[in-house]
N, CA, C and O atoms as a GROMACS GRO file, in nm:
protein
  576
    1MET      N    1   1.347  -0.517  -2.554
    1MET     CA    2   1.279  -0.495  -2.436
    1MET      C    3   1.169  -0.391  -2.462
    1MET      O    4   1.191  -0.284  -2.518
    2ALA      N    5   1.037  -0.436  -2.414
    2ALA     CA    6   0.934  -0.342  -2.431
    2ALA      C    7   0.943  -0.223  -2.350
    2ALA      O    8   1.018  -0.220  -2.252
    3ASP      N    9   0.868  -0.121  -2.386
    3ASP     CA   10   0.864  -0.002  -2.302
    3ASP      C   11   0.768   0.007  -2.197
    3ASP      O   12   0.764   0.096  -2.113
    4THR      N   13   0.681  -0.102  -2.208
    4THR     CA   14   0.564  -0.101  -2.094
    4THR      C   15   0.548  -0.255  -2.055
    4THR      O   16   0.602  -0.344  -2.121
    5MET      N   17   0.479  -0.276  -1.952
    5MET     CA   18   0.445  -0.397  -1.901
    5MET      C   19   0.314  -0.404  -1.859
    5MET      O   20   0.255  -0.298  -1.840
    6GLN      N   21   0.248  -0.525  -1.836
    6GLN     CA   22   0.114  -0.540  -1.806
    6GLN      C   23   0.118  -0.516  -1.662
    6GLN      O   24   0.211  -0.565  -1.599
    7PHE      N   25   0.015  -0.437  -1.594
    7PHE     CA   26   0.014  -0.404  -1.466
    7PHE      C   27  -0.131  -0.440  -1.420
    7PHE      O   28  -0.222  -0.408  -1.497
    8ASP      N   29  -0.159  -0.496  -1.318
    8ASP     CA   30  -0.280  -0.524  -1.252
    8ASP      C   31  -0.284  -0.500  -1.094
    8ASP      O   32  -0.203  -0.553  -1.018
    9LEU      N   33  -0.386  -0.416  -1.053
    9LEU     CA   34  -0.403  -0.390  -0.902
    9LEU      C   35  -0.536  -0.429  -0.870
    9LEU      O   36  -0.635  -0.376  -0.920
   10VAL      N   37  -0.541  -0.535  -0.776
   10VAL     CA   38  -0.643  -0.590  -0.746
   10VAL      C   39  -0.663  -0.596  -0.573
   10VAL      O   40  -0.572  -0.628  -0.496
   11SER      N   41  -0.778  -0.564  -0.540
   11SER     CA   42  -0.824  -0.567  -0.390
   11SER      C   43  -0.938  -0.684  -0.380
   11SER      O   44  -1.004  -0.725  -0.475
   12PRO      N   45  -0.947  -0.725  -0.258
   12PRO     CA   46  -1.088  -0.811  -0.240
   12PRO      C   47  -1.192  -0.778  -0.289
   12PRO      O   48  -1.272  -0.864  -0.327
   13GLU      N   49  -1.218  -0.646  -0.300
   13GLU     CA   50  -1.356  -0.586  -0.337
   13GLU      C   51  -1.379  -0.563  -0.485
   13GLU      O   52  -1.492  -0.557  -0.533
   14ARG      N   53  -1.248  -0.550  -0.566
   14ARG     CA   54  -1.258  -0.516  -0.684
   14ARG      C   55  -1.104  -0.511  -0.769
   14ARG      O   56  -0.996  -0.506  -0.711
   15SER      N   57  -1.119  -0.512  -0.893
   15SER     CA   58  -1.015  -0.491  -0.996
   15SER      C   59  -0.994  -0.349  -1.008
   15SER      O   60  -1.082  -0.296  -1.075
   16LEU      N   61  -0.891  -0.259  -0.959
   16LEU     CA   62  -0.868  -0.114  -0.963
   16LEU      C   63  -0.800  -0.064  -1.082
   16LEU      O   64  -0.820   0.051  -1.121
   17LEU      N   65  -0.722  -0.144  -1.142
   17LEU     CA   66  -0.655  -0.105  -1.258
   17LEU      C   67  -0.574  -0.204  -1.321
   17LEU      O   68  -0.482  -0.263  -1.265
   18SER      N   69  -0.620  -0.225  -1.463
   18SER     CA   70  -0.536  -0.310  -1.547
   18SER      C   71  -0.495  -0.248  -1.669
   18SER      O   72  -0.578  -0.233  -1.759
   19ALA      N   73  -0.357  -0.206  -1.683
   19ALA     CA   74  -0.301  -0.115  -1.782
   19ALA      C   75  -0.182  -0.154  -1.833
   19ALA      O   76  -0.125  -0.246  -1.774
   20GLN      N   77  -0.134  -0.110  -1.922
   20GLN     CA   78   0.027  -0.106  -1.957
   20GLN      C   79   0.090  -0.012  -1.897
   20GLN      O   80   0.054   0.103  -1.924
   21ALA      N   81   0.182  -0.026  -1.818
   21ALA     CA   82   0.265   0.063  -1.729
   21ALA      C   83   0.402   0.076  -1.774
   21ALA      O   84   0.461  -0.020  -1.821
   22SER      N   85   0.458   0.194  -1.762
   22SER     CA   86   0.600   0.203  -1.778
   22SER      C   87   0.689   0.209  -1.673
   22SER      O   88   0.810   0.193  -1.689
   23SER      N   89   0.627   0.234  -1.546
   23SER     CA   90   0.684   0.222  -1.425
   23SER      C   91   0.593   0.220  -1.318
   23SER      O   92   0.489   0.285  -1.331
   24VAL      N   93   0.617   0.147  -1.196
   24VAL     CA   94   0.533   0.150  -1.096
   24VAL      C   95   0.622   0.172  -0.954
   24VAL      O   96   0.723   0.104  -0.934
   25SER      N   97   0.580   0.265  -0.867
   25SER     CA   98   0.665   0.290  -0.749
   25SER      C   99   0.584   0.219  -0.637
   25SER      O  100   0.466   0.251  -0.627
   26ILE      N  101   0.629   0.135  -0.560
   26ILE     CA  102   0.585   0.039  -0.479
   26ILE      C  103   0.626   0.078  -0.331
   26ILE      O  104   0.747   0.084  -0.307
   27PRO      N  105   0.537   0.104  -0.232
   27PRO     CA  106   0.578   0.102  -0.091
   27PRO      C  107   0.593  -0.019  -0.017
   27PRO      O  108   0.508  -0.065   0.059
   28GLY      N  109   0.724  -0.080  -0.046
   28GLY     CA  110   0.750  -0.213  -0.003
   28GLY      C  111   0.774  -0.220   0.172
   28GLY      O  112   0.808  -0.124   0.241
   29SER      N  113   0.748  -0.343   0.215
   29SER     CA  114   0.764  -0.344   0.359
   29SER      C  115   0.929  -0.322   0.393
   29SER      O  116   0.971  -0.264   0.493
   30GLU      N  117   1.010  -0.381   0.289
   30GLU     CA  118   1.154  -0.368   0.308
   30GLU      C  119   1.219  -0.260   0.239
   30GLU      O  120   1.340  -0.257   0.218
   31GLY      N  121   1.129  -0.163   0.200
   31GLY     CA  122   1.180  -0.036   0.141
   31GLY      C  123   1.101  -0.018   0.017
   31GLY      O  124   1.047  -0.110  -0.044
   32ASP      N  125   1.098   0.122  -0.020
   32ASP     CA  126   1.038   0.152  -0.132
   32ASP      C  127   1.114   0.100  -0.259
   32ASP      O  128   1.233   0.070  -0.252
   33LEU      N  129   1.042   0.088  -0.375
   33LEU     CA  130   1.106   0.044  -0.491
   33LEU      C  131   1.018   0.082  -0.627
   33LEU      O  132   0.895   0.082  -0.627
   34THR      N  133   1.086   0.110  -0.726
   34THR     CA  134   1.027   0.132  -0.852
   34THR      C  135   1.058   0.019  -0.959
   34THR      O  136   1.172  -0.024  -0.972
   35ALA      N  137   0.974  -0.017  -1.019
   35ALA     CA  138   0.999  -0.134  -1.122
   35ALA      C  139   0.941  -0.101  -1.255
   35ALA      O  140   0.839  -0.032  -1.254
   36GLY      N  141   0.986  -0.136  -1.358
   36GLY     CA  142   0.946  -0.130  -1.495
   36GLY      C  143   0.970  -0.258  -1.572
   36GLY      O  144   1.005  -0.363  -1.518
   37PRO      N  145   0.949  -0.243  -1.706
   37PRO     CA  146   0.960  -0.352  -1.788
   37PRO      C  147   1.088  -0.419  -1.786
   37PRO      O  148   1.187  -0.346  -1.794
   38GLY      N  149   1.106  -0.534  -1.777
   38GLY     CA  150   1.262  -0.612  -1.787
   38GLY      C  151   1.300  -0.602  -1.626
   38GLY      O  152   1.415  -0.634  -1.596
   39HIS      N  153   1.222  -0.564  -1.532
   39HIS     CA  154   1.274  -0.577  -1.385
   39HIS      C  155   1.302  -0.727  -1.355
   39HIS      O  156   1.243  -0.817  -1.414
   40GLU      N  157   1.391  -0.747  -1.263
   40GLU     CA  158   1.436  -0.883  -1.222
   40GLU      C  159   1.293  -0.950  -1.132
   40GLU      O  160   1.233  -0.884  -1.046
   41PRO      N  161   1.263  -1.067  -1.166
   41PRO     CA  162   1.148  -1.113  -1.080
   41PRO      C  163   1.166  -1.114  -0.962
   41PRO      O  164   1.270  -1.157  -0.912
   42THR      N  165   1.067  -1.066  -0.897
   42THR     CA  166   1.048  -1.034  -0.754
   42THR      C  167   0.929  -1.054  -0.679
   42THR      O  168   0.826  -1.010  -0.732
   43ILE      N  169   0.918  -1.110  -0.566
   43ILE     CA  170   0.800  -1.090  -0.470
   43ILE      C  171   0.825  -1.024  -0.342
   43ILE      O  172   0.922  -1.052  -0.271
   44THR      N  173   0.736  -0.936  -0.314
   44THR     CA  174   0.759  -0.856  -0.198
   44THR      C  175   0.620  -0.825  -0.140
   44THR      O  176   0.514  -0.846  -0.198
   45THR      N  177   0.634  -0.772  -0.016
   45THR     CA  178   0.503  -0.739   0.057
   45THR      C  179   0.498  -0.590   0.052
   45THR      O  180   0.594  -0.514   0.045
   46LEU      N  181   0.360  -0.559   0.056
   46LEU     CA  182   0.349  -0.397   0.068
   46LEU      C  183   0.318  -0.346   0.209
   46LEU      O  184   0.254  -0.415   0.288
   47ARG      N  185   0.362  -0.230   0.240
   47ARG     CA  186   0.341  -0.153   0.355
   47ARG      C  187   0.230  -0.061   0.331
   47ARG      O  188   0.202  -0.037   0.214
   48PRO      N  189   0.149   0.005   0.443
   48PRO     CA  190   0.074   0.109   0.388
   48PRO      C  191   0.154   0.238   0.331
   48PRO      O  192   0.258   0.282   0.380
   49GLY      N  193   0.086   0.289   0.218
   49GLY     CA  194   0.161   0.392   0.153
   49GLY      C  195   0.098   0.414   0.016
   49GLY      O  196  -0.007   0.360  -0.019
   50ILE      N  197   0.170   0.496  -0.057
   50ILE     CA  198   0.115   0.545  -0.204
   50ILE      C  199   0.172   0.456  -0.304
   50ILE      O  200   0.294   0.451  -0.306
   51LEU      N  201   0.100   0.379  -0.395
   51LEU     CA  202   0.146   0.305  -0.499
   51LEU      C  203   0.109   0.402  -0.611
   51LEU      O  204   0.001   0.461  -0.623
   52THR      N  205   0.238   0.413  -0.711
   52THR     CA  206   0.209   0.515  -0.815
   52THR      C  207   0.244   0.454  -0.934
   52THR      O  208   0.355   0.402  -0.947
   53VAL      N  209   0.145   0.452  -1.042
   53VAL     CA  210   0.152   0.378  -1.161
   53VAL      C  211   0.160   0.473  -1.273
   53VAL      O  212   0.076   0.562  -1.281
   54VAL      N  213   0.260   0.462  -1.368
   54VAL     CA  214   0.277   0.562  -1.491
   54VAL      C  215   0.225   0.487  -1.598
   54VAL      O  216   0.283   0.381  -1.623
   55THR      N  217   0.123   0.521  -1.671
   55THR     CA  218   0.055   0.465  -1.794
   55THR      C  219   0.070   0.570  -1.885
   55THR      O  220   0.121   0.680  -1.859
   56GLU      N  221   0.016   0.526  -2.018
   56GLU     CA  222   0.027   0.609  -2.131
   56GLU      C  223  -0.079   0.710  -2.108
   56GLU      O  224  -0.081   0.803  -2.188
   57LYS      N  225  -0.167   0.707  -2.014
   57LYS     CA  226  -0.288   0.787  -1.993
   57LYS      C  227  -0.221   0.891  -1.884
   57LYS      O  228  -0.273   1.002  -1.877
   58GLY      N  229  -0.126   0.866  -1.812
   58GLY     CA  230  -0.079   0.954  -1.725
   58GLY      C  231  -0.035   0.887  -1.586
   58GLY      O  232   0.007   0.771  -1.588
   59THR      N  233  -0.041   0.950  -1.478
   59THR     CA  234  -0.002   0.880  -1.356
   59THR      C  235  -0.114   0.870  -1.264
   59THR      O  236  -0.188   0.964  -1.234
   60GLU      N  237  -0.122   0.750  -1.219
   60GLU     CA  238  -0.248   0.713  -1.125
   60GLU      C  239  -0.168   0.680  -0.981
   60GLU      O  240  -0.063   0.616  -0.973
   61GLU      N  241  -0.231   0.730  -0.884
   61GLU     CA  242  -0.190   0.698  -0.743
   61GLU      C  243  -0.314   0.612  -0.667
   61GLU      O  244  -0.434   0.618  -0.691
   62PHE      N  245  -0.252   0.538  -0.577
   62PHE     CA  246  -0.366   0.458  -0.492
   62PHE      C  247  -0.310   0.454  -0.351
   62PHE      O  248  -0.188   0.453  -0.335
   63VAL      N  249  -0.387   0.453  -0.255
   63VAL     CA  250  -0.356   0.448  -0.105
   63VAL      C  251  -0.364   0.302  -0.092
   63VAL      O  252  -0.474   0.254  -0.122
   64VAL      N  253  -0.276   0.222  -0.054
   64VAL     CA  254  -0.268   0.073  -0.009
   64VAL      C  255  -0.238   0.060   0.140
   64VAL      O  256  -0.169   0.137   0.206
   65THR      N  257  -0.298  -0.045   0.182
   65THR     CA  258  -0.283  -0.062   0.338
   65THR      C  259  -0.196  -0.193   0.357
   65THR      O  260  -0.166  -0.231   0.471
   66GLY      N  261  -0.161  -0.251   0.262
   66GLY     CA  262  -0.078  -0.388   0.276
   66GLY      C  263  -0.103  -0.471   0.142
   66GLY      O  264  -0.172  -0.433   0.047
   67GLY      N  265  -0.034  -0.587   0.151
   67GLY     CA  266  -0.065  -0.684   0.042
   67GLY      C  267   0.072  -0.752  -0.020
   67GLY      O  268   0.174  -0.759   0.049
   68PHE      N  269   0.069  -0.800  -0.149
   68PHE     CA  270   0.165  -0.850  -0.206
   68PHE      C  271   0.192  -0.806  -0.346
   68PHE      O  272   0.099  -0.774  -0.420
   69VAL      N  273   0.318  -0.802  -0.387
   69VAL     CA  274   0.337  -0.777  -0.538
   69VAL      C  275   0.431  -0.876  -0.593
   69VAL      O  276   0.530  -0.918  -0.532
   70GLU      N  277   0.392  -0.914  -0.718
   70GLU     CA  278   0.454  -1.019  -0.796
   70GLU      C  279   0.510  -0.957  -0.910
   70GLU      O  280   0.432  -0.920  -0.997
   71ILE      N  281   0.634  -0.938  -0.927
   71ILE     CA  282   0.704  -0.879  -1.070
   71ILE      C  283   0.763  -1.000  -1.146
   71ILE      O  284   0.840  -1.078  -1.090
   72GLY      N  285   0.728  -1.012  -1.267
   72GLY     CA  286   0.764  -1.103  -1.367
   72GLY      C  287   0.766  -1.036  -1.498
   72GLY      O  288   0.828  -0.932  -1.524
   73ASP      N  289   0.692  -1.105  -1.578
   73ASP     CA  290   0.711  -1.034  -1.731
   73ASP      C  291   0.611  -0.900  -1.702
   73ASP      O  292   0.626  -0.801  -1.773
   74GLY      N  293   0.527  -0.900  -1.616
   74GLY     CA  294   0.435  -0.799  -1.582
   74GLY      C  295   0.431  -0.775  -1.419
   74GLY      O  296   0.516  -0.827  -1.346
   75MET      N  297   0.326  -0.692  -1.369
   75MET     CA  298   0.337  -0.682  -1.232
   75MET      C  299   0.195  -0.706  -1.195
   75MET      O  300   0.105  -0.665  -1.268
   76THR      N  301   0.165  -0.784  -1.064
   76THR     CA  302   0.039  -0.794  -1.018
   76THR      C  303   0.065  -0.740  -0.851
   76THR      O  304   0.156  -0.772  -0.774
   77VAL      N  305  -0.034  -0.661  -0.832
   77VAL     CA  306  -0.043  -0.616  -0.689
   77VAL      C  307  -0.179  -0.659  -0.637
   77VAL      O  308  -0.285  -0.622  -0.688
   78LEU      N  309  -0.170  -0.750  -0.519
   78LEU     CA  310  -0.274  -0.791  -0.451
   78LEU      C  311  -0.281  -0.715  -0.322
   78LEU      O  312  -0.207  -0.738  -0.226
   79ALA      N  313  -0.378  -0.618  -0.325
   79ALA     CA  314  -0.384  -0.528  -0.208
   79ALA      C  315  -0.472  -0.581  -0.107
   79ALA      O  316  -0.568  -0.651  -0.140
   80GLU      N  317  -0.442  -0.549   0.030
   80GLU     CA  318  -0.536  -0.577   0.118
   80GLU      C  319  -0.648  -0.481   0.105
   80GLU      O  320  -0.760  -0.531   0.098
   81LYS      N  321  -0.638  -0.356   0.102
   81LYS     CA  322  -0.713  -0.243   0.061
   81LYS      C  323  -0.635  -0.155  -0.028
   81LYS      O  324  -0.515  -0.131  -0.016
   82ALA      N  325  -0.716  -0.107  -0.117
   82ALA     CA  326  -0.663   0.003  -0.205
   82ALA      C  327  -0.767   0.098  -0.246
   82ALA      O  328  -0.875   0.059  -0.290
   83VAL      N  329  -0.733   0.234  -0.231
   83VAL     CA  330  -0.828   0.348  -0.267
   83VAL      C  331  -0.765   0.437  -0.364
   83VAL      O  332  -0.652   0.478  -0.339
   84PRO      N  333  -0.820   0.471  -0.465
   84PRO     CA  334  -0.765   0.557  -0.577
   84PRO      C  335  -0.758   0.696  -0.503
   84PRO      O  336  -0.856   0.740  -0.442
   85HIS      N  337  -0.630   0.765  -0.512
   85HIS     CA  338  -0.610   0.868  -0.425
   85HIS      C  339  -0.709   0.989  -0.437
   85HIS      O  340  -0.734   1.071  -0.348
   86ALA      N  341  -0.760   0.984  -0.564
   86ALA     CA  342  -0.871   1.095  -0.596
   86ALA      C  343  -0.984   1.065  -0.513
   86ALA      O  344  -1.057   1.158  -0.477
   87ASP      N  345  -1.009   0.938  -0.477
   87ASP     CA  346  -1.141   0.909  -0.400
   87ASP      C  347  -1.103   0.901  -0.239
   87ASP      O  348  -1.188   0.862  -0.158
   88MET      N  349  -0.989   0.936  -0.202
   88MET     CA  350  -0.953   0.936  -0.052
   88MET      C  351  -0.979   1.078   0.008
   88MET      O  352  -0.922   1.182  -0.026
   89ASP      N  353  -1.078   1.064   0.105
   89ASP     CA  354  -1.114   1.183   0.158
   89ASP      C  355  -1.087   1.162   0.323
   89ASP      O  356  -1.048   1.053   0.365
   90GLN      N  357  -1.107   1.263   0.402
   90GLN     CA  358  -1.071   1.269   0.536
   90GLN      C  359  -1.161   1.147   0.611
   90GLN      O  360  -1.110   1.083   0.703
   91ALA      N  361  -1.287   1.122   0.568
   91ALA     CA  362  -1.353   1.026   0.648
   91ALA      C  363  -1.289   0.879   0.609
   91ALA      O  364  -1.256   0.804   0.701
   92THR      N  365  -1.274   0.844   0.490
   92THR     CA  366  -1.226   0.748   0.439
   92THR      C  367  -1.074   0.693   0.494
   92THR      O  368  -1.034   0.577   0.500
   93TYR      N  369  -1.018   0.795   0.525
   93TYR     CA  370  -0.870   0.797   0.558
   93TYR      C  371  -0.871   0.773   0.726
   93TYR      O  372  -0.786   0.700   0.779
   94GLU      N  373  -0.973   0.840   0.803
   94GLU     CA  374  -0.989   0.821   0.944
   94GLU      C  375  -1.027   0.675   0.985
   94GLU      O  376  -0.982   0.616   1.084
   95ALA      N  377  -1.126   0.618   0.886
   95ALA     CA  378  -1.166   0.472   0.890
   95ALA      C  379  -1.040   0.379   0.874
   95ALA      O  380  -1.027   0.280   0.946
   96LEU      N  381  -0.954   0.412   0.784
   96LEU     CA  382  -0.832   0.315   0.760
   96LEU      C  383  -0.752   0.333   0.904
   96LEU      O  384  -0.715   0.231   0.962
   97VAL      N  385  -0.728   0.458   0.960
   97VAL     CA  386  -0.642   0.466   1.070
   97VAL      C  387  -0.702   0.396   1.187
   97VAL      O  388  -0.636   0.325   1.262
   98LYS      N  389  -0.843   0.420   1.201
   98LYS     CA  390  -0.906   0.341   1.317
   98LYS      C  391  -0.903   0.209   1.303
   98LYS      O  392  -0.892   0.144   1.407
   99GLU      N  393  -0.912   0.146   1.189
   99GLU     CA  394  -0.881   0.002   1.168
   99GLU      C  395  -0.760  -0.041   1.223
   99GLU      O  396  -0.750  -0.128   1.310
  100ALA      N  397  -0.637   0.041   1.156
  100ALA     CA  398  -0.503   0.002   1.208
  100ALA      C  399  -0.480   0.014   1.377
  100ALA      O  400  -0.411  -0.060   1.446
  101GLU      N  401  -0.552   0.122   1.415
  101GLU     CA  402  -0.536   0.123   1.551
  101GLU      C  403  -0.602   0.012   1.625
  101GLU      O  404  -0.550  -0.034   1.726
  102ALA      N  405  -0.723  -0.037   1.576
  102ALA     CA  406  -0.789  -0.136   1.653
  102ALA      C  407  -0.699  -0.268   1.634
  102ALA      O  408  -0.710  -0.353   1.723
  103THR      N  409  -0.610  -0.294   1.528
  103THR     CA  410  -0.538  -0.402   1.502
  103THR      C  411  -0.434  -0.402   1.611
  103THR      O  412  -0.404  -0.501   1.680
  104TYR      N  413  -0.377  -0.276   1.622
  104TYR     CA  414  -0.269  -0.249   1.713
  104TYR      C  415  -0.308  -0.297   1.848
  104TYR      O  416  -0.236  -0.371   1.915
  105GLN      N  417  -0.445  -0.244   1.895
  105GLN     CA  418  -0.470  -0.276   2.031
  105GLN      C  419  -0.497  -0.429   2.050
  105GLN      O  420  -0.465  -0.488   2.153
  106GLN      N  421  -0.557  -0.488   1.945
  106GLN     CA  422  -0.584  -0.631   1.965
  106GLN      C  423  -0.438  -0.700   1.971
  106GLN      O  424  -0.427  -0.802   2.040
  107ALA      N  425  -0.330  -0.652   1.903
  107ALA     CA  426  -0.196  -0.722   1.921
  107ALA      C  427  -0.162  -0.704   2.048
  107ALA      O  428  -0.122  -0.800   2.114
  108LYS      N  429  -0.172  -0.586   2.099
  108LYS     CA  430  -0.124  -0.555   2.246
  108LYS      C  431  -0.194  -0.669   2.349
  108LYS      O  432  -0.124  -0.733   2.428
  109GLU      N  433  -0.313  -0.685   2.343
  109GLU     CA  434  -0.385  -0.760   2.427
  109GLU      C  435  -0.344  -0.906   2.404
  109GLU      O  436  -0.306  -0.974   2.499
  110ALA      N  437  -0.351  -0.968   2.255
  110ALA     CA  438  -0.315  -1.097   2.242
  110ALA      C  439  -0.165  -1.139   2.277
  110ALA      O  440  -0.139  -1.252   2.318
  111TYR      N  441  -0.071  -1.042   2.260
  111TYR     CA  442   0.059  -1.067   2.263
  111TYR      C  443   0.118  -0.995   2.375
  111TYR      O  444   0.214  -0.925   2.343
  112GLU      N  445   0.083  -0.995   2.500
  112GLU     CA  446   0.114  -0.916   2.604
  112GLU      C  447   0.267  -0.902   2.610
  112GLU      O  448   0.327  -0.794   2.610
  113ASN      N  449   0.318  -1.013   2.616
  113ASN     CA  450   0.471  -1.012   2.660
  113ASN      C  451   0.555  -1.061   2.539
  113ASN      O  452   0.660  -1.122   2.558
  114GLU      N  453   0.504  -1.032   2.406
  114GLU     CA  454   0.574  -1.092   2.291
  114GLU      C  455   0.582  -0.945   2.207
  114GLU      O  456   0.484  -0.904   2.145
  115PRO      N  457   0.694  -0.880   2.213
  115PRO     CA  458   0.697  -0.747   2.136
  115PRO      C  459   0.711  -0.751   1.987
  115PRO      O  460   0.697  -0.649   1.920
  116GLY      N  461   0.739  -0.868   1.932
  116GLY     CA  462   0.732  -0.879   1.780
  116GLY      C  463   0.609  -0.839   1.705
  116GLY      O  464   0.607  -0.746   1.625
  117PRO      N  465   0.493  -0.925   1.740
  117PRO     CA  466   0.369  -0.900   1.684
  117PRO      C  467   0.314  -0.746   1.711
  117PRO      O  468   0.264  -0.673   1.625
  118VAL      N  469   0.334  -0.714   1.848
  118VAL     CA  470   0.290  -0.578   1.862
  118VAL      C  471   0.377  -0.464   1.793
  118VAL      O  472   0.316  -0.373   1.738
  119ASP      N  473   0.497  -0.463   1.791
  119ASP     CA  474   0.586  -0.396   1.712
  119ASP      C  475   0.560  -0.386   1.560
  119ASP      O  476   0.584  -0.283   1.497
  120ASP      N  477   0.512  -0.492   1.508
  120ASP     CA  478   0.476  -0.496   1.377
  120ASP      C  479   0.338  -0.431   1.342
  120ASP      O  480   0.319  -0.375   1.234
  121ALA      N  481   0.231  -0.443   1.452
  121ALA     CA  482   0.119  -0.370   1.426
  121ALA      C  483   0.127  -0.225   1.458
  121ALA      O  484   0.050  -0.145   1.404
  122ALA      N  485   0.226  -0.185   1.551
  122ALA     CA  486   0.257  -0.030   1.572
  122ALA      C  487   0.309   0.028   1.440
  122ALA      O  488   0.264   0.132   1.393
  123LYS      N  489   0.411  -0.048   1.380
  123LYS     CA  490   0.474  -0.001   1.247
  123LYS      C  491   0.374   0.015   1.155
  123LYS      O  492   0.385   0.110   1.077
  124LEU      N  493   0.276  -0.061   1.146
  124LEU     CA  494   0.147  -0.055   1.046
  124LEU      C  495   0.076   0.072   1.071
  124LEU      O  496   0.050   0.157   0.985
  125LEU      N  497   0.046   0.079   1.195
  125LEU     CA  498  -0.029   0.188   1.232
  125LEU      C  499   0.050   0.334   1.211
  125LEU      O  500  -0.012   0.433   1.171
  126GLN      N  501   0.185   0.338   1.240
  126GLN     CA  502   0.260   0.467   1.213
  126GLN      C  503   0.258   0.493   1.071
  126GLN      O  504   0.252   0.606   1.024
  127ASP      N  505   0.265   0.381   1.001
  127ASP     CA  506   0.285   0.404   0.813
  127ASP      C  507   0.143   0.449   0.774
  127ASP      O  508   0.131   0.527   0.679
  128MET      N  509   0.034   0.405   0.840
  128MET     CA  510  -0.100   0.446   0.789
  128MET      C  511  -0.117   0.602   0.839
  128MET      O  512  -0.178   0.679   0.765
  129VAL      N  513  -0.076   0.638   0.935
  129VAL     CA  514  -0.081   0.777   0.989
  129VAL      C  515  -0.005   0.860   0.890
  129VAL      O  516  -0.061   0.955   0.835
  130ALA      N  517   0.145   0.823   0.860
  130ALA     CA  518   0.228   0.892   0.785
  130ALA      C  519   0.156   0.916   0.632
  130ALA      O  520   0.168   1.023   0.571
  131VAL      N  521   0.083   0.803   0.581
  131VAL     CA  522   0.019   0.824   0.456
  131VAL      C  523  -0.068   0.966   0.451
  131VAL      O  524  -0.060   1.046   0.358
  132GLY      N  525  -0.157   0.984   0.576
  132GLY     CA  526  -0.222   1.126   0.568
  132GLY      C  527  -0.155   1.246   0.542
  132GLY      O  528  -0.198   1.331   0.465
  133SER      N  529  -0.034   1.255   0.613
  133SER     CA  530   0.062   1.370   0.591
  133SER      C  531   0.085   1.372   0.458
  133SER      O  532   0.052   1.472   0.392
  134HIS      N  533   0.148   1.258   0.394
  134HIS     CA  534   0.182   1.272   0.252
  134HIS      C  535   0.065   1.296   0.166
  134HIS      O  536   0.094   1.350   0.059
  135ILE      N  537  -0.059   1.271   0.184
  135ILE     CA  538  -0.166   1.331   0.083
  135ILE      C  539  -0.213   1.423   0.128
  135ILE      O  540  -0.307   1.456   0.056
  136GLY      N  541  -0.197   1.502   0.228
  136GLY     CA  542  -0.257   1.625   0.268
  136GLY      C  543  -0.380   1.610   0.359
  136GLY      O  544  -0.455   1.708   0.364
  137LEU      N  545  -0.406   1.518   0.420
  137LEU     CA  546  -0.497   1.488   0.505
  137LEU      C  547  -0.456   1.501   0.672
  137LEU      O  548  -0.338   1.492   0.709
  138ASP      N  549  -0.545   1.518   0.745
  138ASP     CA  550  -0.504   1.524   0.891
  138ASP      C  551  -0.468   1.407   0.936
  138ASP      O  552  -0.548   1.315   0.950
  139PRO      N  553  -0.336   1.399   0.967
  139PRO     CA  554  -0.256   1.269   1.008
  139PRO      C  555  -0.318   1.207   1.128
  139PRO      O  556  -0.290   1.090   1.150
  140MET      N  557  -0.388   1.262   1.198
  140MET     CA  558  -0.459   1.216   1.336
  140MET      C  559  -0.344   1.174   1.442
  140MET      O  560  -0.225   1.163   1.409
  141SER      N  561  -0.384   1.158   1.545
  141SER     CA  562  -0.285   1.125   1.665
  141SER      C  563  -0.338   0.995   1.735
  141SER      O  564  -0.407   1.013   1.835
  142PRO      N  565  -0.316   0.874   1.697
  142PRO     CA  566  -0.370   0.757   1.750
  142PRO      C  567  -0.295   0.738   1.891
  142PRO      O  568  -0.182   0.781   1.915
  143ASN      N  569  -0.364   0.674   1.969
  143ASN     CA  570  -0.333   0.639   2.090
  143ASN      C  571  -0.249   0.524   2.112
  143ASN      O  572  -0.300   0.412   2.123
  144PHE      N  573  -0.102   0.544   2.121
  144PHE     CA  574  -0.016   0.418   2.113
  144PHE      C  575  -0.005   0.368   2.269
  144PHE      O  576   0.059   0.267   2.297
   0.00000   0.00000   0.00000
């Protein structure tokens, strides 16, 4: 068994990281998980949170807003949006929260008497707000 696996993080805008990784911590929609070389093949979805990758160069963190993860011989993360933690500032964070809040408001209007989609949008907004607390930015107080 190898000590590393191929890891690729891609967003619609660009490829953010392609490296050999010894472990990756994933904010999964069904719960957080850490995967490394030899992990059982898995496909899961992401929720807003911090994705942490350990490479030979050190640990890299990314704020992700959602997407998919495929774990096999290596790992590929297809993120809806991903921002390196070092690039995350208050203005960028606020824009992400405002986008999540707009999605929540749209779900409330489109699915007036259907709690499922509205609850899902509210959960995504809550997770995005929690990311700010985790990375030391003002968590904001969206209007639920």
